[in-house]
Biopython code that builds the backbone (N, CA, C, O; Angstrom):
import numpy as np
from Bio.PDB.StructureBuilder import StructureBuilder

atoms = [
    (1, "MET", "N", (-175.149, 42.921, -52.997)),
    (1, "MET", "CA", (-176.205, 42.971, -51.860)),
    (1, "MET", "C", (-176.603, 44.520, -51.795)),
    (1, "MET", "O", (-175.816, 45.456, -51.658)),
    (2, "GLU", "N", (-178.320, 44.606, -51.952)),
    (2, "GLU", "CA", (-179.122, 45.749, -51.815)),
    (2, "GLU", "C", (-179.097, 46.252, -50.181)),
    (2, "GLU", "O", (-179.052, 45.264, -49.447)),
    (3, "LYS", "N", (-179.109, 47.142, -49.665)),
    (3, "LYS", "CA", (-178.651, 47.916, -48.672)),
    (3, "LYS", "C", (-180.293, 48.539, -48.075)),
    (3, "LYS", "O", (-180.911, 49.488, -48.557)),
    (4, "THR", "N", (-180.599, 47.903, -47.220)),
    (4, "THR", "CA", (-182.435, 48.353, -47.092)),
    (4, "THR", "C", (-181.836, 49.637, -46.038)),
    (4, "THR", "O", (-180.893, 49.610, -45.247)),
    (5, "VAL", "N", (-182.553, 50.468, -46.296)),
    (5, "VAL", "CA", (-182.774, 52.217, -45.621)),
    (5, "VAL", "C", (-183.877, 51.752, -44.663)),
    (5, "VAL", "O", (-184.984, 51.323, -44.990)),
    (6, "MET", "N", (-183.343, 51.923, -43.308)),
    (6, "MET", "CA", (-184.600, 51.893, -42.295)),
    (6, "MET", "C", (-185.322, 53.311, -42.367)),
    (6, "MET", "O", (-184.685, 54.358, -42.480)),
    (7, "SER", "N", (-186.882, 53.239, -42.281)),
    (7, "SER", "CA", (-187.432, 54.571, -42.071)),
    (7, "SER", "C", (-187.309, 55.002, -40.710)),
    (7, "SER", "O", (-187.135, 54.265, -39.739)),
    (8, "THR", "N", (-187.424, 56.382, -40.711)),
    (8, "THR", "CA", (-187.001, 57.222, -38.945)),
    (8, "THR", "C", (-187.909, 56.379, -37.990)),
    (8, "THR", "O", (-187.593, 55.899, -36.902)),
    (9, "GLU", "N", (-189.148, 56.305, -38.665)),
    (9, "GLU", "CA", (-190.376, 55.645, -37.839)),
    (9, "GLU", "C", (-189.904, 54.522, -37.136)),
    (9, "GLU", "O", (-189.783, 54.551, -35.911)),
    (10, "ASN", "N", (-189.555, 53.276, -37.995)),
    (10, "ASN", "CA", (-188.718, 52.337, -38.078)),
    (10, "ASN", "C", (-187.569, 52.266, -36.927)),
    (10, "ASN", "O", (-187.522, 51.526, -35.944)),
    (11, "VAL", "N", (-186.648, 53.278, -37.365)),
    (11, "VAL", "CA", (-185.228, 53.750, -36.272)),
    (11, "VAL", "C", (-185.754, 53.715, -34.886)),
    (11, "VAL", "O", (-185.258, 53.024, -33.996)),
    (12, "GLU", "N", (-186.756, 54.473, -34.748)),
    (12, "GLU", "CA", (-187.429, 55.342, -33.519)),
    (12, "GLU", "C", (-188.071, 54.168, -33.016)),
    (12, "GLU", "O", (-188.088, 54.218, -31.786)),
    (13, "GLU", "N", (-188.626, 53.089, -33.482)),
    (13, "GLU", "CA", (-189.225, 52.098, -33.039)),
    (13, "GLU", "C", (-188.698, 51.075, -32.692)),
    (13, "GLU", "O", (-189.274, 50.239, -31.995)),
    (14, "THR", "N", (-187.341, 50.944, -33.177)),
    (14, "THR", "CA", (-186.393, 50.035, -32.603)),
    (14, "THR", "C", (-185.557, 51.036, -31.617)),
    (14, "THR", "O", (-185.157, 50.275, -30.736)),
    (15, "ILE", "N", (-185.281, 51.809, -31.438)),
    (15, "ILE", "CA", (-184.756, 52.408, -29.965)),
    (15, "ILE", "C", (-185.132, 52.319, -28.919)),
    (15, "ILE", "O", (-184.506, 52.046, -27.895)),
    (16, "LYS", "N", (-186.658, 52.636, -29.131)),
    (16, "LYS", "CA", (-188.046, 52.783, -27.960)),
    (16, "LYS", "C", (-187.817, 51.284, -27.824)),
    (16, "LYS", "O", (-187.836, 51.087, -26.609)),
    (17, "GLU", "N", (-187.650, 50.344, -28.331)),
    (17, "GLU", "CA", (-187.337, 48.818, -28.046)),
    (17, "GLU", "C", (-186.671, 48.404, -27.118)),
    (17, "GLU", "O", (-186.986, 47.724, -26.141)),
    (18, "ILE", "N", (-185.279, 49.031, -27.592)),
    (18, "ILE", "CA", (-184.281, 48.676, -26.928)),
    (18, "ILE", "C", (-184.173, 49.211, -25.505)),
    (18, "ILE", "O", (-184.019, 48.415, -24.579)),
    (19, "CYS", "N", (-184.245, 50.505, -25.293)),
    (19, "CYS", "CA", (-184.575, 51.242, -24.313)),
    (19, "CYS", "C", (-185.671, 50.483, -23.113)),
    (19, "CYS", "O", (-185.568, 50.375, -21.891)),
    (20, "ASN", "N", (-186.722, 50.040, -24.072)),
    (20, "ASN", "CA", (-187.719, 49.281, -22.749)),
    (20, "ASN", "C", (-186.899, 47.924, -22.263)),
    (20, "ASN", "O", (-186.731, 47.594, -21.089)),
    (21, "LEU", "N", (-186.594, 47.464, -23.020)),
    (21, "LEU", "CA", (-185.588, 46.357, -22.250)),
    (21, "LEU", "C", (-184.920, 46.495, -21.637)),
    (21, "LEU", "O", (-184.832, 45.802, -20.623)),
    (22, "LEU", "N", (-183.901, 47.687, -21.987)),
    (22, "LEU", "CA", (-182.646, 48.174, -21.043)),
    (22, "LEU", "C", (-183.105, 48.351, -19.580)),
    (22, "LEU", "O", (-182.553, 47.952, -18.554)),
    (23, "SER", "N", (-184.387, 49.130, -19.753)),
    (23, "SER", "CA", (-185.191, 49.296, -18.158)),
    (23, "SER", "C", (-185.708, 48.367, -17.292)),
    (23, "SER", "O", (-186.102, 48.624, -16.154)),
    (24, "ASN", "N", (-185.710, 47.304, -17.813)),
    (24, "ASN", "CA", (-186.198, 46.373, -17.443)),
    (24, "ASN", "C", (-185.250, 45.420, -16.764)),
    (24, "ASN", "O", (-185.712, 44.655, -15.918)),
    (25, "ILE", "N", (-183.754, 45.391, -17.103)),
    (25, "ILE", "CA", (-182.928, 44.654, -16.682)),
    (25, "ILE", "C", (-182.121, 45.342, -15.653)),
    (25, "ILE", "O", (-181.800, 46.522, -15.790)),
    (26, "SER", "N", (-181.774, 44.608, -14.591)),
    (26, "SER", "CA", (-181.042, 45.408, -13.590)),
    (26, "SER", "C", (-179.783, 44.776, -13.399)),
    (26, "SER", "O", (-178.885, 45.003, -12.588)),
    (27, "ASP", "N", (-179.916, 43.793, -14.466)),
    (27, "ASP", "CA", (-178.092, 43.291, -14.279)),
    (27, "ASP", "C", (-177.073, 43.937, -15.095)),
    (27, "ASP", "O", (-177.037, 43.682, -16.299)),
    (28, "GLU", "N", (-176.156, 44.832, -14.517)),
    (28, "GLU", "CA", (-175.457, 45.439, -15.014)),
    (28, "GLU", "C", (-174.513, 45.046, -15.850)),
    (28, "GLU", "O", (-174.325, 45.584, -16.941)),
    (29, "LYS", "N", (-173.696, 43.857, -15.301)),
    (29, "LYS", "CA", (-173.020, 43.022, -16.456)),
    (29, "LYS", "C", (-173.709, 42.458, -17.543)),
    (29, "LYS", "O", (-172.866, 42.016, -18.323)),
    (30, "LEU", "N", (-175.209, 42.207, -18.087)),
    (30, "LEU", "CA", (-175.731, 41.971, -18.705)),
    (30, "LEU", "C", (-175.718, 42.984, -19.530)),
    (30, "LEU", "O", (-175.623, 42.743, -20.733)),
    (31, "ILE", "N", (-175.784, 43.953, -19.198)),
    (31, "ILE", "CA", (-176.061, 45.361, -20.132)),
    (31, "ILE", "C", (-174.661, 45.578, -20.801)),
    (31, "ILE", "O", (-174.578, 45.960, -21.969)),
    (32, "TYR", "N", (-173.594, 45.329, -20.046)),
    (32, "TYR", "CA", (-172.653, 45.929, -20.061)),
    (32, "TYR", "C", (-172.129, 44.546, -21.613)),
    (32, "TYR", "O", (-172.005, 45.053, -22.728)),
    (33, "ASP", "N", (-172.012, 43.784, -21.553)),
    (33, "ASP", "CA", (-172.067, 42.423, -22.501)),
    (33, "ASP", "C", (-172.756, 42.690, -23.472)),
    (33, "ASP", "O", (-172.238, 42.812, -24.582)),
    (34, "PHE", "N", (-174.395, 42.877, -23.222)),
    (34, "PHE", "CA", (-174.940, 43.501, -24.709)),
    (34, "PHE", "C", (-174.279, 44.858, -25.239)),
    (34, "PHE", "O", (-174.236, 44.845, -26.469)),
    (35, "PHE", "N", (-173.782, 45.961, -24.710)),
    (35, "PHE", "CA", (-173.113, 46.740, -25.326)),
    (35, "PHE", "C", (-172.109, 46.323, -26.005)),
    (35, "PHE", "O", (-171.890, 46.785, -27.125)),
    (36, "GLY", "N", (-171.362, 45.425, -25.475)),
    (36, "GLY", "CA", (-170.435, 44.820, -26.028)),
    (36, "GLY", "C", (-170.649, 44.061, -27.634)),
    (36, "GLY", "O", (-169.904, 43.945, -28.607)),
    (37, "CYS", "N", (-171.884, 43.684, -27.374)),
    (37, "CYS", "CA", (-172.120, 42.384, -28.950)),
    (37, "CYS", "C", (-172.356, 43.628, -29.790)),
    (37, "CYS", "O", (-171.880, 43.821, -30.909)),
    (38, "LEU", "N", (-173.322, 44.624, -28.966)),
    (38, "LEU", "CA", (-174.295, 45.541, -30.343)),
    (38, "LEU", "C", (-172.978, 46.457, -30.840)),
    (38, "LEU", "O", (-172.829, 46.705, -32.037)),
    (39, "PHE", "N", (-172.101, 46.904, -29.896)),
    (39, "PHE", "CA", (-171.291, 48.022, -30.662)),
    (39, "PHE", "C", (-169.869, 47.719, -30.981)),
    (39, "PHE", "O", (-169.292, 46.973, -30.189)),
    (40, "THR", "N", (-169.288, 48.111, -31.876)),
    (40, "THR", "CA", (-167.705, 48.127, -32.117)),
    (40, "THR", "C", (-166.936, 48.690, -31.023)),
    (40, "THR", "O", (-167.404, 49.585, -30.319)),
    (41, "LYS", "N", (-165.801, 48.216, -30.854)),
    (41, "LYS", "CA", (-165.115, 49.080, -29.852)),
    (41, "LYS", "C", (-164.786, 50.752, -30.120)),
    (41, "LYS", "O", (-164.582, 51.572, -29.225)),
    (42, "ALA", "N", (-164.790, 50.959, -31.233)),
    (42, "ALA", "CA", (-164.397, 52.440, -31.389)),
    (42, "ALA", "C", (-166.306, 53.110, -31.449)),
    (42, "ALA", "O", (-166.342, 54.336, -31.345)),
    (43, "GLU", "N", (-167.565, 52.505, -31.580)),
    (43, "GLU", "CA", (-168.469, 52.781, -31.204)),
    (43, "GLU", "C", (-168.960, 52.811, -29.852)),
    (43, "GLU", "O", (-169.965, 53.357, -29.396)),
    (44, "LEU", "N", (-167.993, 52.068, -29.250)),
    (44, "LEU", "CA", (-168.154, 52.190, -27.513)),
    (44, "LEU", "C", (-167.155, 53.125, -26.990)),
    (44, "LEU", "O", (-167.336, 53.472, -25.823)),
    (45, "ARG", "N", (-166.358, 53.503, -27.472)),
    (45, "ARG", "CA", (-165.374, 54.632, -27.202)),
    (45, "ARG", "C", (-165.728, 56.137, -27.545)),
    (45, "ARG", "O", (-165.228, 57.163, -27.084)),
    (46, "ASP", "N", (-166.843, 55.959, -28.588)),
    (46, "ASP", "CA", (-167.404, 57.211, -29.098)),
    (46, "ASP", "C", (-168.728, 57.738, -28.433)),
    (46, "ASP", "O", (-169.197, 58.872, -28.536)),
    (47, "PHE", "N", (-169.302, 56.513, -27.624)),
    (47, "PHE", "CA", (-170.361, 56.541, -26.896)),
    (47, "PHE", "C", (-170.136, 56.908, -25.277)),
    (47, "PHE", "O", (-170.884, 57.599, -24.586)),
    (48, "SER", "N", (-169.007, 56.312, -24.906)),
    (48, "SER", "CA", (-168.191, 56.756, -23.597)),
    (48, "SER", "C", (-167.591, 58.248, -23.820)),
    (48, "SER", "O", (-167.693, 58.773, -22.712)),
    (49, "ASN", "N", (-167.172, 58.929, -24.474)),
    (49, "ASN", "CA", (-166.711, 60.361, -24.967)),
    (49, "ASN", "C", (-167.973, 60.876, -24.988)),
    (49, "ASN", "O", (-168.154, 61.854, -24.262)),
    (50, "ARG", "N", (-168.956, 60.448, -25.675)),
    (50, "ARG", "CA", (-170.146, 61.583, -25.551)),
    (50, "ARG", "C", (-170.514, 61.682, -24.050)),
    (50, "ARG", "O", (-170.589, 62.756, -23.454)),
    (51, "TRP", "N", (-170.770, 60.288, -23.405)),
    (51, "TRP", "CA", (-171.384, 60.729, -21.806)),
    (51, "TRP", "C", (-170.356, 61.629, -20.946)),
    (51, "TRP", "O", (-170.805, 62.234, -19.973)),
    (52, "ASN", "N", (-169.003, 61.733, -21.273)),
    (52, "ASN", "CA", (-168.076, 61.981, -20.457)),
    (52, "ASN", "C", (-168.366, 63.353, -20.966)),
    (52, "ASN", "O", (-168.148, 64.204, -20.103)),
    (53, "LEU", "N", (-168.743, 63.773, -21.973)),
    (53, "LEU", "CA", (-168.554, 64.901, -22.446)),
    (53, "LEU", "C", (-169.627, 66.049, -21.848)),
    (53, "LEU", "O", (-169.520, 67.266, -21.696)),
    (54, "VAL", "N", (-170.894, 64.936, -21.533)),
    (54, "VAL", "CA", (-172.004, 65.639, -20.822)),
    (54, "VAL", "C", (-171.440, 66.111, -19.138)),
    (54, "VAL", "O", (-171.758, 67.162, -18.581)),
    (55, "LYS", "N", (-170.596, 65.097, -18.587)),
    (55, "LYS", "CA", (-170.234, 65.009, -17.213)),
    (55, "LYS", "C", (-169.536, 66.148, -16.872)),
    (55, "LYS", "O", (-169.783, 66.895, -15.926)),
    (56, "GLU", "N", (-168.309, 66.285, -18.000)),
    (56, "GLU", "CA", (-167.631, 67.509, -17.941)),
    (56, "GLU", "C", (-168.032, 68.640, -18.158)),
    (56, "GLU", "O", (-167.297, 69.541, -17.754)),
    (57, "LEU", "N", (-169.348, 69.040, -18.877)),
    (57, "LEU", "CA", (-169.927, 70.314, -19.014)),
    (57, "LEU", "C", (-170.570, 70.584, -17.785)),
    (57, "LEU", "O", (-170.362, 71.611, -17.139)),
    (58, "ASP", "N", (-171.298, 69.740, -17.468)),
    (58, "ASP", "CA", (-172.079, 69.647, -15.816)),
    (58, "ASP", "C", (-171.033, 70.092, -14.957)),
    (58, "ASP", "O", (-171.433, 71.071, -14.328)),
    (59, "ALA", "N", (-169.900, 69.796, -14.675)),
    (59, "ALA", "CA", (-168.464, 69.832, -13.957)),
    (59, "ALA", "C", (-168.303, 71.487, -14.367)),
    (59, "ALA", "O", (-167.687, 72.096, -13.493)),
    (60, "GLY", "N", (-168.707, 72.281, -15.448)),
    (60, "GLY", "CA", (-167.750, 73.266, -15.417)),
    (60, "GLY", "C", (-166.565, 72.972, -16.552)),
    (60, "GLY", "O", (-165.962, 73.998, -16.865)),
    (61, "THR", "N", (-166.272, 72.172, -16.995)),
    (61, "THR", "CA", (-165.045, 72.267, -17.770)),
    (61, "THR", "C", (-165.461, 72.919, -19.232)),
    (61, "THR", "O", (-166.516, 72.866, -19.863)),
    (62, "THR", "N", (-164.315, 73.493, -19.482)),
    (62, "THR", "CA", (-164.568, 74.273, -20.831)),
    (62, "THR", "C", (-164.417, 73.706, -22.054)),
    (62, "THR", "O", (-163.382, 73.064, -22.228)),
    (63, "GLN", "N", (-165.298, 73.798, -23.061)),
    (63, "GLN", "CA", (-165.487, 73.097, -24.514)),
    (63, "GLN", "C", (-163.753, 72.784, -24.755)),
    (63, "GLN", "O", (-163.345, 71.663, -25.058)),
    (64, "ARG", "N", (-163.021, 73.746, -24.601)),
    (64, "ARG", "CA", (-161.978, 73.733, -25.162)),
    (64, "ARG", "C", (-160.789, 72.434, -24.701)),
    (64, "ARG", "O", (-159.934, 71.814, -25.333)),
    (65, "GLU", "N", (-161.308, 72.424, -23.129)),
    (65, "GLU", "CA", (-160.555, 71.312, -22.369)),
    (65, "GLU", "C", (-160.984, 69.688, -22.861)),
    (65, "GLU", "O", (-160.325, 68.680, -23.114)),
    (66, "ILE", "N", (-162.258, 69.978, -22.850)),
    (66, "ILE", "CA", (-162.585, 68.633, -23.174)),
    (66, "ILE", "C", (-162.270, 68.303, -24.644)),
    (66, "ILE", "O", (-161.733, 67.215, -24.850)),
    (67, "ALA", "N", (-162.506, 69.012, -25.573)),
    (67, "ALA", "CA", (-161.927, 68.577, -26.717)),
    (67, "ALA", "C", (-160.512, 68.039, -26.792)),
    (67, "ALA", "O", (-160.248, 67.104, -27.548)),
    (68, "ARG", "N", (-159.324, 68.781, -25.795)),
    (68, "ARG", "CA", (-158.298, 68.287, -25.866)),
    (68, "ARG", "C", (-158.197, 66.984, -25.315)),
    (68, "ARG", "O", (-157.564, 66.064, -25.833)),
    (69, "LYS", "N", (-158.943, 66.916, -24.074)),
    (69, "LYS", "CA", (-158.705, 65.514, -23.082)),
    (69, "LYS", "C", (-159.382, 64.444, -23.571)),
    (69, "LYS", "O", (-159.126, 63.373, -23.020)),
    (70, "TYR", "N", (-160.359, 64.435, -24.659)),
    (70, "TYR", "CA", (-161.012, 63.321, -25.458)),
    (70, "TYR", "C", (-160.721, 63.162, -26.793)),
    (70, "TYR", "O", (-161.095, 62.077, -27.239)),
    (71, "GLY", "N", (-160.177, 63.892, -27.571)),
    (71, "GLY", "CA", (-159.824, 64.026, -28.777)),
    (71, "GLY", "C", (-161.187, 64.331, -29.722)),
    (71, "GLY", "O", (-161.433, 63.816, -30.813)),
    (72, "MET", "N", (-162.035, 65.355, -28.961)),
    (72, "MET", "CA", (-163.308, 65.670, -29.594)),
    (72, "MET", "C", (-163.373, 66.977, -30.375)),
    (72, "MET", "O", (-162.590, 67.903, -30.160)),
    (73, "SER", "N", (-164.268, 67.011, -31.223)),
    (73, "SER", "CA", (-164.673, 68.288, -31.891)),
    (73, "SER", "C", (-165.433, 69.201, -31.027)),
    (73, "SER", "O", (-166.302, 68.906, -30.206)),
    (74, "LEU", "N", (-165.010, 70.256, -31.314)),
    (74, "LEU", "CA", (-166.079, 71.596, -30.833)),
    (74, "LEU", "C", (-167.231, 71.422, -31.207)),
    (74, "LEU", "O", (-168.079, 71.749, -30.377)),
    (75, "CYS", "N", (-167.665, 70.950, -32.340)),
    (75, "CYS", "CA", (-168.940, 71.031, -33.098)),
    (75, "CYS", "C", (-169.700, 69.649, -31.964)),
    (75, "CYS", "O", (-170.843, 69.876, -31.567)),
    (76, "ASN", "N", (-169.084, 68.426, -31.553)),
    (76, "ASN", "CA", (-169.843, 67.467, -31.277)),
    (76, "ASN", "C", (-170.118, 68.241, -29.481)),
    (76, "ASN", "O", (-171.172, 68.322, -28.850)),
    (77, "ILE", "N", (-168.801, 68.672, -29.114)),
    (77, "ILE", "CA", (-169.290, 69.278, -27.591)),
    (77, "ILE", "C", (-170.157, 70.568, -27.529)),
    (77, "ILE", "O", (-170.626, 71.015, -26.482)),
    (78, "THR", "N", (-170.354, 71.233, -29.016)),
    (78, "THR", "CA", (-171.283, 72.144, -28.510)),
    (78, "THR", "C", (-172.727, 71.969, -28.814)),
    (78, "THR", "O", (-173.611, 72.824, -28.759)),
    (79, "ARG", "N", (-172.837, 70.455, -29.212)),
    (79, "ARG", "CA", (-174.222, 69.853, -29.741)),
    (79, "ARG", "C", (-174.382, 69.388, -28.237)),
    (79, "ARG", "O", (-175.501, 69.659, -27.803)),
    (80, "GLY", "N", (-173.489, 68.714, -27.267)),
    (80, "GLY", "CA", (-173.978, 68.302, -25.795)),
    (80, "GLY", "C", (-174.406, 69.437, -25.036)),
    (80, "GLY", "O", (-175.266, 69.342, -24.160)),
    (81, "SER", "N", (-173.679, 70.799, -25.424)),
    (81, "SER", "CA", (-173.713, 71.729, -24.475)),
    (81, "SER", "C", (-175.505, 72.347, -25.024)),
    (81, "SER", "O", (-176.334, 72.538, -24.134)),
    (82, "LYS", "N", (-175.796, 72.533, -26.140)),
    (82, "LYS", "CA", (-176.927, 72.942, -26.793)),
    (82, "LYS", "C", (-178.098, 72.116, -25.650)),
    (82, "LYS", "O", (-178.954, 72.596, -24.907)),
    (83, "GLU", "N", (-177.743, 70.905, -25.874)),
    (83, "GLU", "CA", (-178.974, 69.626, -25.307)),
    (83, "GLU", "C", (-178.967, 70.232, -23.952)),
    (83, "GLU", "O", (-180.103, 70.607, -23.665)),
    (84, "MET", "N", (-178.170, 70.445, -23.090)),
    (84, "MET", "CA", (-177.976, 70.835, -21.881)),
    (84, "MET", "C", (-178.721, 71.833, -21.511)),
    (84, "MET", "O", (-179.293, 71.710, -20.428)),
    (85, "LYS", "N", (-178.903, 72.969, -22.221)),
    (85, "LYS", "CA", (-179.594, 74.297, -22.182)),
    (85, "LYS", "C", (-181.107, 73.970, -22.424)),
    (85, "LYS", "O", (-181.880, 74.846, -22.035)),
    (86, "LYS", "N", (-181.709, 72.761, -23.050)),
    (86, "LYS", "CA", (-182.931, 72.869, -23.827)),
    (86, "LYS", "C", (-183.798, 72.786, -22.313)),
    (86, "LYS", "O", (-183.212, 72.534, -21.260)),
    (87, "ASP", "N", (-184.988, 72.990, -22.377)),
    (87, "ASP", "CA", (-185.867, 72.947, -21.239)),
    (87, "ASP", "C", (-186.539, 71.756, -21.327)),
    (87, "ASP", "O", (-187.313, 71.370, -22.202)),
    (88, "ASP", "N", (-186.045, 71.048, -20.020)),
    (88, "ASP", "CA", (-186.793, 69.694, -19.901)),
    (88, "ASP", "C", (-185.631, 68.793, -20.671)),
    (88, "ASP", "O", (-185.919, 67.912, -21.481)),
    (89, "SER", "N", (-184.277, 69.144, -20.296)),
    (89, "SER", "CA", (-183.256, 68.433, -20.862)),
    (89, "SER", "C", (-183.212, 66.847, -20.196)),
    (89, "SER", "O", (-183.261, 66.570, -18.998)),
    (90, "ALA", "N", (-183.105, 65.917, -21.329)),
    (90, "ALA", "CA", (-182.785, 64.652, -20.510)),
    (90, "ALA", "C", (-181.325, 64.684, -20.173)),
    (90, "ALA", "O", (-181.197, 64.313, -19.007)),
    (91, "PHE", "N", (-180.125, 64.990, -20.746)),
    (91, "PHE", "CA", (-178.984, 65.039, -20.349)),
    (91, "PHE", "C", (-179.152, 65.566, -18.490)),
    (91, "PHE", "O", (-178.603, 64.905, -17.608)),
    (92, "LEU", "N", (-179.714, 66.412, -18.285)),
    (92, "LEU", "CA", (-179.981, 67.246, -16.863)),
    (92, "LEU", "C", (-180.356, 66.305, -15.880)),
    (92, "LEU", "O", (-179.816, 66.016, -14.812)),
    (93, "LYS", "N", (-181.609, 65.780, -16.553)),
    (93, "LYS", "CA", (-182.345, 64.476, -15.783)),
    (93, "LYS", "C", (-181.608, 63.306, -15.301)),
    (93, "LYS", "O", (-181.687, 62.914, -14.137)),
    (94, "VAL", "N", (-180.636, 62.552, -16.529)),
    (94, "VAL", "CA", (-180.037, 61.768, -16.065)),
    (94, "VAL", "C", (-178.673, 62.137, -15.108)),
    (94, "VAL", "O", (-178.223, 61.378, -14.249)),
    (95, "LEU", "N", (-178.209, 63.263, -15.398)),
    (95, "LEU", "CA", (-176.986, 63.709, -14.647)),
    (95, "LEU", "C", (-177.475, 63.756, -12.899)),
    (95, "LEU", "O", (-176.741, 63.384, -11.984)),
    (96, "GLU", "N", (-179.027, 64.362, -12.710)),
    (96, "GLU", "CA", (-179.514, 64.150, -12.026)),
    (96, "GLU", "C", (-179.871, 62.880, -10.971)),
    (96, "GLU", "O", (-179.917, 62.808, -9.743)),
    (97, "ILE", "N", (-180.081, 61.991, -11.976)),
    (97, "ILE", "CA", (-180.171, 60.541, -11.145)),
    (97, "ILE", "C", (-178.738, 59.827, -10.797)),
    (97, "ILE", "O", (-178.563, 59.043, -9.864)),
    (98, "LEU", "N", (-177.844, 60.216, -11.647)),
    (98, "LEU", "CA", (-176.416, 59.988, -11.364)),
    (98, "LEU", "C", (-175.854, 60.448, -10.117)),
    (98, "LEU", "O", (-175.239, 59.743, -9.317)),
    (99, "LYS", "N", (-176.177, 62.020, -9.976)),
    (99, "LYS", "CA", (-175.615, 62.408, -8.600)),
    (99, "LYS", "C", (-176.451, 61.975, -7.374)),
    (99, "LYS", "O", (-175.749, 61.809, -6.376)),
    (100, "GLN", "N", (-177.796, 61.746, -7.189)),
    (100, "GLN", "CA", (-178.525, 61.131, -6.470)),
    (100, "GLN", "C", (-177.928, 59.731, -6.229)),
    (100, "GLN", "O", (-177.836, 59.343, -5.064)),
    (101, "LYS", "N", (-177.428, 58.774, -7.455)),
    (101, "LYS", "CA", (-176.980, 57.374, -7.105)),
    (101, "LYS", "C", (-175.615, 57.937, -6.307)),
    (101, "LYS", "O", (-175.240, 57.091, -5.495)),
    (102, "ASN", "N", (-175.044, 58.749, -6.316)),
    (102, "ASN", "CA", (-173.356, 58.724, -6.048)),
    (102, "ASN", "C", (-173.345, 59.089, -4.296)),
    (102, "ASN", "O", (-172.484, 58.778, -3.473)),
    (103, "LYS", "N", (-174.699, 59.901, -4.079)),
    (103, "LYS", "CA", (-174.849, 60.303, -3.016)),
    (103, "LYS", "C", (-175.389, 58.978, -1.948)),
    (103, "LYS", "O", (-175.386, 59.155, -0.730)),
    (104, "GLY", "N", (-175.785, 57.823, -2.483)),
    (104, "GLY", "CA", (-176.158, 57.200, -2.034)),
    (104, "GLY", "C", (-175.612, 56.124, -1.315)),
    (104, "GLY", "O", (-176.352, 55.332, -0.731)),
]
sb = StructureBuilder()
sb.init_structure("model")
sb.init_model(0)
sb.init_chain("A")
sb.init_seg("    ")
for serial, (resi, resn, name, xyz) in enumerate(atoms, 1):
    if name == "N":
        sb.init_residue(resn, " ", resi, " ")
    sb.init_atom(name, np.array(xyz, "f"), 0.0, 1.0, " ", f" {name:<3s}", serial, name[0])
structure = sb.get_structure()
């Protein structure tokens, strides 16, 4: 069977479609179940670890501690750290939303 490779444009359109759908769903369980259908257990673990590393970096945890705690490569952690240092970082914006939610 021939494998079709999606163009970068098509990938972006698909991700935007999913993001748009998720932004309109207020049912946390439905989103959780959707992720369970969409991703394998290993992919969910990686997804979870990536978000945890962002929160750990924000809390001041060292990269080596994060690597040890989550069994992640320093390369992945460094990538997350670089993303957080960018002007207009989406990570920082989402972390702020999380902090506001936890306050309320």
